[in-house]
C-alpha positions as CSV (number, residue, x, y, z in Angstrom):
1,M,-113.5,2.5,88.3
2,T,-111.6,0.5,85.5
3,S,-113.5,-2.1,83.6
4,D,-111.3,-4.8,81.4
5,F,-112.6,-6.1,78.4
6,K,-109.9,-9.0,77.5
7,L,-110.0,-11.0,74.2
8,D,-106.1,-12.6,74.9
9,E,-105.3,-13.8,78.2
10,A,-101.6,-13.2,77.2
11,E,-101.9,-9.4,76.0
12,P,-104.7,-7.7,75.4
13,D,-105.6,-6.1,72.0
14,F,-107.5,-3.2,73.5
15,V,-108.4,-1.8,76.7
16,S,-111.2,0.7,77.9
17,V,-110.4,3.2,80.7
18,N,-112.9,5.4,81.8
19,G,-115.0,4.7,78.7
20,V,-112.2,5.9,76.3
21,V,-111.1,2.9,73.9
22,K,-106.7,2.7,73.8
23,I,-105.4,0.9,70.9
24,G,-102.9,-1.8,72.1
25,E,-99.7,-3.1,70.6
26,R,-100.8,-5.6,68.6
27,T,-103.2,-5.5,65.5
28,N,-106.6,-4.3,65.9
29,V,-109.5,-6.7,66.0
30,V,-111.0,-4.6,63.4
31,R,-108.2,-5.4,61.3
32,K,-108.1,-9.0,62.5
33,I,-111.9,-9.2,61.6
34,L,-111.4,-7.6,57.9
35,N,-108.6,-10.0,57.3
36,G,-110.9,-12.7,57.9
37,F,-113.0,-11.8,55.7
38,R,-110.5,-11.1,52.9
39,R,-109.1,-15.1,53.6
40,Q,-113.0,-15.8,52.9
41,G,-112.7,-14.3,49.3
42,N,-114.4,-11.1,50.4
43,R,-112.4,-7.9,49.0
44,V,-112.2,-5.2,51.8
45,A,-109.9,-2.1,51.0
46,P,-107.6,-1.6,54.1
47,D,-107.8,2.0,55.8
48,R,-104.7,3.4,54.5
49,G,-104.9,6.2,57.2
50,S,-105.0,4.3,60.2
51,W,-103.0,1.2,58.7
52,G,-100.5,2.5,56.4
53,T,-99.8,0.8,52.9
54,E,-100.4,-3.1,53.4
55,P,-98.8,-5.7,51.2
56,P,-100.9,-8.1,49.2
57,G,-102.2,-10.8,51.2
58,D,-101.7,-14.8,50.1
59,D,-105.0,-14.8,48.2
60,T,-104.0,-12.0,46.0
61,V,-100.7,-13.6,45.1
62,E,-102.1,-16.9,44.3
63,L,-104.9,-15.1,42.2
64,L,-102.2,-13.9,40.2
65,V,-100.1,-16.6,39.9
66,D,-103.4,-18.3,38.8
67,E,-104.1,-15.8,36.1
68,D,-100.5,-16.4,34.6
69,E,-100.7,-20.0,34.7
70,K,-104.0,-19.6,32.7
71,R,-102.5,-17.2,29.9
72,E,-99.7,-19.1,29.8
73,H,-101.6,-22.6,29.3
74,G,-104.0,-20.7,26.9
75,S,-101.0,-19.8,24.8
76,R,-99.9,-23.2,24.6
77,K,-103.5,-24.5,23.4
78,L,-103.4,-22.1,20.9
79,S,-99.6,-22.4,19.6
80,A,-99.7,-26.2,19.5
81,P,-102.0,-26.5,16.9
82,L,-100.8,-23.7,15.0
83,F,-97.4,-25.3,15.0
84,A,-98.5,-28.5,13.9
85,G,-100.6,-27.1,11.0
86,T,-98.0,-25.1,9.8
87,A,-95.6,-28.3,9.7
88,Y,-98.1,-30.6,8.1
89,C,-98.4,-27.5,5.4
90,I,-94.8,-27.1,4.7
91,S,-94.0,-30.7,4.3
92,S,-96.7,-31.4,2.2
93,C,-95.9,-28.5,-0.1
94,S,-92.2,-29.1,-0.1
95,M,-92.3,-33.4,-1.0
96,I,-94.9,-32.6,-4.0
97,V,-92.4,-29.7,-5.5
98,L,-89.4,-31.8,-4.8
99,N,-90.7,-34.6,-6.1
100,K,-91.5,-32.9,-9.4
101,V,-88.1,-31.3,-9.4
102,V,-86.5,-35.0,-9.2
103,L,-88.9,-36.4,-11.7
104,S,-88.8,-33.3,-14.6
105,S,-86.2,-31.0,-13.9
106,Y,-83.6,-33.8,-13.5
107,S,-85.7,-36.0,-16.2
108,F,-85.3,-39.0,-13.8
109,N,-87.9,-41.4,-15.1
110,A,-87.4,-44.1,-12.8
111,G,-90.3,-43.1,-10.1
112,I,-90.3,-46.9,-8.8
113,S,-86.8,-46.6,-8.1
114,L,-87.3,-43.0,-6.2
115,M,-90.3,-44.7,-4.5
116,F,-88.1,-47.6,-3.4
117,Y,-85.3,-45.5,-1.7
118,Q,-87.8,-43.1,-0.2
119,N,-89.3,-45.9,1.6
120,L,-86.1,-47.5,2.4
121,L,-85.0,-44.5,3.9
122,S,-88.2,-43.9,6.1
123,T,-88.1,-47.6,7.5
124,V,-84.6,-47.0,8.4
125,I,-85.6,-43.6,10.0
126,V,-88.7,-45.2,12.0
127,V,-86.2,-48.0,13.3
128,L,-83.7,-45.4,14.6
129,L,-86.4,-43.7,16.1
130,H,-87.7,-46.6,18.0
131,F,-84.1,-47.7,18.7
132,F,-83.4,-44.4,20.7
133,G,-86.7,-44.7,22.5
134,L,-88.4,-41.5,20.7
135,V,-91.3,-43.6,19.3
136,S,-93.1,-46.7,20.2
137,L,-94.0,-49.7,17.7
138,E,-96.0,-52.8,18.1
139,R,-94.2,-56.1,17.8
140,L,-94.8,-57.3,14.3
141,N,-95.9,-61.1,13.6
142,W,-96.6,-62.9,10.4
143,K,-100.6,-62.6,11.1
144,L,-100.5,-59.0,11.0
145,V,-98.1,-58.8,8.0
146,R,-100.6,-61.2,6.2
147,V,-103.6,-59.2,7.2
148,W,-102.0,-56.0,5.9
149,I,-100.3,-57.4,2.5
150,P,-103.4,-56.3,0.5
151,V,-103.4,-52.9,2.1
152,N,-99.7,-52.5,1.2
153,I,-100.1,-53.8,-2.6
154,I,-102.8,-51.0,-2.6
155,F,-100.3,-48.6,-1.1
156,V,-97.3,-49.3,-3.4
157,G,-99.5,-48.9,-6.4
158,M,-100.9,-45.6,-5.3
159,L,-97.2,-44.2,-4.8
160,V,-96.0,-45.5,-8.3
161,S,-99.0,-44.0,-10.1
162,G,-98.4,-41.1,-8.1
163,M,-95.2,-40.5,-9.5
164,Y,-95.4,-41.4,-12.9
165,S,-98.8,-39.0,-13.0
166,L,-96.4,-36.3,-11.6
167,N,-94.0,-36.8,-14.3
168,Y,-96.6,-36.0,-17.1
169,I,-98.9,-33.3,-15.5
170,N,-97.8,-30.1,-13.8
171,I,-98.7,-29.9,-10.0
172,A,-101.8,-27.4,-10.2
173,M,-103.8,-30.0,-12.3
174,V,-102.8,-32.9,-10.3
175,T,-104.1,-31.2,-7.0
176,I,-107.2,-30.8,-9.2
177,L,-107.3,-34.2,-10.3
178,K,-107.0,-35.5,-6.8
179,N,-110.3,-34.2,-6.1
180,M,-111.8,-37.2,-8.0
181,T,-110.5,-39.3,-5.3
182,N,-113.2,-37.9,-2.7
183,I,-115.9,-39.0,-5.1
184,I,-114.5,-42.2,-5.5
185,T,-114.5,-42.6,-1.8
186,A,-117.8,-41.4,-1.1
187,V,-119.3,-43.7,-3.3
188,G,-117.1,-46.9,-1.9
189,E,-118.6,-45.7,1.5
190,Y,-122.1,-45.9,0.1
191,F,-122.0,-49.2,-1.3
192,I,-119.3,-51.1,1.2
193,F,-120.6,-49.1,4.5
194,R,-123.8,-47.8,3.5
195,K,-122.8,-44.1,4.4
196,H,-125.2,-41.6,3.3
197,Q,-123.8,-38.1,2.2
198,N,-125.5,-35.2,2.4
199,R,-127.2,-33.0,-0.4
200,K,-124.1,-30.4,0.0
201,V,-121.6,-32.9,-0.5
202,W,-122.9,-34.0,-3.7
203,I,-123.1,-30.7,-4.9
204,A,-119.5,-30.4,-4.1
205,M,-118.6,-33.3,-5.8
206,F,-120.5,-32.4,-8.9
207,L,-118.4,-29.0,-9.0
208,M,-115.3,-31.1,-8.6
209,I,-116.2,-33.0,-11.8
210,I,-116.7,-30.0,-13.5
211,S,-113.3,-28.6,-12.5
212,A,-111.8,-31.7,-13.6
213,V,-113.3,-32.0,-16.7
214,S,-112.9,-28.1,-17.9
215,G,-109.5,-28.3,-16.8
216,G,-108.0,-31.3,-18.7
217,I,-110.0,-29.7,-22.0
218,T,-108.1,-26.5,-21.3
219,D,-104.8,-27.8,-20.2
220,L,-102.2,-26.6,-22.7
221,S,-99.8,-29.4,-21.8
222,F,-102.4,-32.3,-21.9
223,D,-100.7,-35.5,-21.8
224,A,-103.2,-39.0,-21.9
225,V,-100.4,-40.9,-20.5
226,G,-100.3,-38.5,-17.4
227,Y,-104.0,-38.4,-17.1
228,A,-104.2,-42.2,-17.0
229,W,-101.7,-42.6,-14.4
230,Q,-103.6,-39.9,-12.4
231,I,-107.1,-41.6,-12.8
232,I,-105.3,-45.1,-11.8
233,N,-104.0,-43.0,-8.7
234,C,-107.3,-41.6,-7.9
235,I,-108.8,-45.3,-8.0
236,L,-106.0,-46.7,-5.9
237,T,-106.0,-44.1,-3.2
238,A,-109.7,-44.3,-2.6
239,G,-109.3,-48.2,-2.8
240,Y,-106.3,-47.6,0.0
241,S,-108.7,-45.4,2.5
242,L,-111.6,-48.0,2.4
243,T,-109.3,-50.9,2.5
244,L,-107.6,-49.3,5.3
245,R,-110.7,-48.9,6.9
246,R,-111.8,-52.3,7.0
247,V,-108.3,-54.0,7.9
248,M,-108.1,-51.5,11.0
249,D,-111.0,-53.4,13.1
250,T,-109.2,-57.1,12.2
251,T,-105.7,-55.7,13.0
252,K,-107.0,-54.8,16.8
253,H,-107.1,-58.6,17.1
254,L,-103.6,-59.5,16.2
255,T,-101.9,-57.0,18.4
256,K,-100.8,-57.4,21.8
257,S,-102.1,-53.7,23.0
258,G,-105.4,-54.2,21.1
259,S,-104.5,-51.4,18.6
260,L,-102.1,-50.4,15.9
261,N,-100.6,-46.8,16.4
262,E,-99.9,-44.5,13.3
263,V,-96.1,-44.8,13.9
264,S,-96.2,-49.1,13.3
265,M,-98.7,-48.4,10.2
266,V,-95.9,-46.3,8.8
267,L,-93.4,-48.9,9.4
268,L,-95.7,-51.6,8.0
269,N,-96.3,-49.6,4.4
270,N,-92.4,-48.4,4.2
271,M,-91.0,-51.9,4.7
272,L,-93.4,-54.1,3.4
273,S,-93.6,-52.0,0.1
274,L,-89.6,-52.6,-0.2
275,P,-90.0,-56.3,-2.0
276,F,-92.9,-55.2,-4.1
277,A,-90.6,-52.4,-5.1
278,I,-87.8,-54.4,-6.1
279,I,-90.2,-56.8,-8.1
280,L,-91.5,-54.0,-9.6
281,I,-88.0,-52.7,-10.8
282,L,-86.8,-55.6,-12.0
283,M,-89.8,-56.4,-14.1
284,F,-89.6,-52.8,-15.7
285,N,-85.5,-53.3,-15.9
286,E,-85.6,-49.5,-14.2
287,W,-82.4,-51.0,-12.7
288,E,-80.5,-50.7,-16.3
289,Y,-81.8,-47.4,-16.5
290,V,-81.0,-46.5,-13.2
291,I,-77.2,-47.6,-13.5
292,N,-76.7,-45.8,-16.7
293,S,-78.1,-42.8,-15.9
294,D,-76.1,-39.5,-15.7
295,V,-78.1,-37.8,-12.6
296,I,-77.2,-40.5,-10.4
297,S,-73.5,-38.7,-10.1
298,L,-75.0,-35.6,-9.4
299,P,-74.7,-34.8,-5.6
300,M,-77.7,-32.6,-5.6
301,F,-79.9,-35.0,-7.0
302,W,-79.2,-37.2,-4.2
303,V,-80.0,-34.2,-1.9
304,V,-83.1,-33.5,-3.4
305,A,-84.2,-37.2,-3.5
306,T,-83.1,-37.5,0.1
307,L,-85.0,-34.6,1.4
308,S,-88.2,-35.6,-0.6
309,G,-87.8,-38.9,1.1
310,V,-87.6,-37.1,4.9
311,L,-90.4,-35.0,3.9
312,G,-92.6,-38.0,3.1
313,L,-91.9,-39.4,6.5
314,A,-92.5,-35.8,8.1
315,I,-95.8,-35.8,6.4
316,S,-96.7,-38.8,8.2
317,F,-95.8,-37.5,11.7
318,T,-97.0,-34.0,11.5
319,S,-100.3,-35.2,10.1
320,M,-100.7,-37.4,13.0
321,W,-99.5,-34.6,15.2
322,F,-102.1,-32.1,13.5
323,L,-105.1,-34.3,13.7
324,K,-104.3,-35.1,17.3
325,E,-104.0,-31.2,18.2
326,T,-107.2,-30.4,16.4
327,G,-109.6,-32.9,14.8
328,P,-110.9,-34.6,11.6
329,T,-112.8,-31.6,10.5
330,T,-109.9,-28.9,10.9
331,Y,-107.5,-31.5,9.4
332,S,-109.8,-31.9,6.4
333,L,-110.5,-28.5,6.0
334,V,-106.4,-27.5,5.9
335,G,-106.0,-30.3,3.8
336,S,-108.3,-28.4,1.1
337,L,-106.9,-25.2,1.5
338,N,-103.2,-26.5,1.5
339,K,-103.8,-27.1,-2.2
340,I,-103.9,-23.5,-3.1
341,P,-100.2,-22.8,-2.4
342,I,-99.4,-26.0,-3.6
343,S,-101.1,-25.1,-7.0
344,I,-99.5,-21.5,-6.9
345,A,-96.0,-23.0,-6.1
346,G,-96.3,-25.5,-9.0
347,L,-97.2,-23.0,-11.8
348,V,-94.8,-20.2,-10.5
349,L,-91.8,-22.6,-9.8
350,F,-92.2,-24.7,-12.9
351,N,-93.0,-22.0,-15.4
352,V,-96.4,-23.8,-16.7
353,R,-97.7,-22.2,-19.4
354,V,-101.6,-21.6,-18.7
355,S,-104.4,-20.1,-20.2
356,L,-106.9,-17.9,-19.0
357,E,-109.5,-20.7,-19.1
358,N,-107.3,-23.1,-17.5
359,L,-106.3,-21.0,-14.5
360,F,-110.5,-20.3,-14.1
361,S,-110.5,-24.6,-14.3
362,I,-107.9,-24.7,-11.4
363,L,-109.0,-22.2,-9.0
364,F,-112.8,-23.5,-9.6
365,G,-111.4,-27.0,-8.3
366,L,-109.8,-25.5,-5.3
367,F,-113.1,-23.7,-4.4
368,A,-114.8,-27.0,-5.0
369,G,-112.5,-28.8,-3.0
370,V,-112.8,-26.3,0.1
371,F,-116.4,-26.6,-0.3
372,F,-116.1,-30.2,-0.3
373,A,-114.5,-30.2,3.3
374,R,-117.0,-27.7,4.8
375,A,-119.8,-29.8,3.5
376,K,-118.5,-32.7,5.3
377,M,-118.5,-30.9,8.5
378,S,-122.4,-30.5,8.5
């Protein structure tokens, strides 16, 4: 007696003859069931003795591909902030050092003219980048320019005072004294925006004051004119950040897109500073000094001056890139930590005479800056 058990009309998977099961030519039903389980996400080990070695299924391949994509995405996610932070730190350190080289090593006592050249170079580069479609710029109008002029006046004063202070003071002390900008900004935020700081921030600012005072007292190359310029620079830098914060809200209503991107701000600052720089050059008769200066005939002087201008623009772009990849907290902390290699480079490259007390004041000031950045996070 023969009994047939059919799963497929065209070709049976197995037949039973006299109670004995015979395997057909097609894949075993059990194998089909196990493959079904595998497709549903269950891992079932194949019976190598019955079926032989089986290549990985589609789900296994997809899983491997997904893992590779995740690893690749994770590496990109980690490498982008690292590259952005490195680019920002290198451009920031290099520009300060090169400006010091131009002003001190070449004895070029025309900081306004140097600022004019650097800003002109930055304006040309931004316009060319926009022309080739690499960056986007907001369409400028007279109302926007008129609102931005007060910000730009402070911006010019900030750059000029920074140039003159760097001409008289070593880089390490300039870096420490710049901490005073944080104090002035915090006070301004309290009175203007009613923003309160926590206790750690005020402690950090107190430490900054101690480091600045002790650093000035122990500075072997103390120069009253240079310190006066640096104090002015700190006031103007704080005023620039506070004014920019107020003006940003106004500019939103004066642009077609409803916001002013960072590249447009860079162009506005550099382009509008040019006529103010020309006025100052004429007022202080710097044009006569520049024309009669011997260093302008040196090719290396122009290489260093041009490179410092390019790095000035690079700081703007790398800071925007780094801020986008990380956030304000990391950006602030890295900016504080970046002062350490800048100070060391300034002491080593320019053979600055420094006492043990002054070195301690510099290190103490660097610590206060890092502590301030950490305190702002909490």
